[in-house]
N, C-alpha and C positions, 0 to 999 in steps of 0.2 A: 429523465433519470437525474436524481439529485447528485450534485457534486459537493463533496466534503473536502476539508483541508485539515491536516494534522501532521504530527511528527512521529516517525517510526520509533518504537521503543523496544520491540522484540519480535522474533519469529519463533514459534513453538511448533514442533511437529517431528515426524520421523519419515524417513524415506519409504519405508514399507507400507505406511498407512495410506498414502496418497493424499492426505489432508493435512493442513497446517492452520495455524492461527497467527495472523499478523496483528500485533498489538500496536495501536496508534493512539497517541494522546491528542485530544481535541480540546476546544474551549470548554466542552461539557464534561471532560474527564477522559479516562482511557476506554477505548472500544476494542473488543476482540473480534477481528474480522475473519471468519472462516474462508479458506481459499484452497485451491488446488496446489499441493506442495511443489511438484516439479516446475510447472510454469511460473509460479510465483518466485521460486528461488532463481530460476533463469532470468526473470525480469529484474529482480533485485541485483543479480550479478551484472547484468548489462548496464544498469544505472550506477551501481555503487561498488561492484567487485566483491562479492561475498562468498563465491565458491572457492574451496580450498582443495588440495590434493586428498585423495582417498574418498572421493564421493561425499564430501561433507561441506557444510557452510559455516561461516562465522559472521554473524549479523553486525558485529561491531562497526564495520564500515558504513552501515546504513542507519545506525542509531542516531537519533536527533535530526535526521534529514527530513525536510518538510515536503509533503506530497499532496497533490489533489488526488482524490480517489472516488470511485463509485461502486455501488453494489449492483448485483444483477437485477433483473426485472422483478423478482420475488423478494429481493432484499436479503437473500440468504447467503450468497457467496460474493467475494470480491470480484468485480467485473474487470477492474483495471486501475492503474495508478500512473501518475506522471510526476516526476520531481518538479517542485515549484520553480526551481531555477531553469528548467528546460521547457516549461509550459508555453505553448503558443499564446499569443495575445487573445485569440478567440476563446480559449479555455479560461483564461483569467477573467475576461469580460463576462463569460457565462456564469462563472462562480460569483462574481461581484453583483451581477444583475439579480441573481437568485437570492442573494443576501438582502438586497433592497426590497424584495417582494415580501419578506417576512414581516 
């Protein structure tokens, strides 16, 4: 599974749809990452505090935060992310060794 690194720029979606798009800026430009709305918002809240009263979120606390992230096996949905500042050394080493292979 490829590990990528980027900065969160936006989260677009609605509660009713079940899907969202996490917009991440990488060295190659902005990527729109399809993701499950609920789990992604809860994960963002756990890391950056984005949930507000009234069953809403405000992405401003997460904007410009740097993350490592991966897509699922098919490359279609966000599999997960870790804030760079919280990443274990093993994740950082895996990302760096992958970059050296290119």
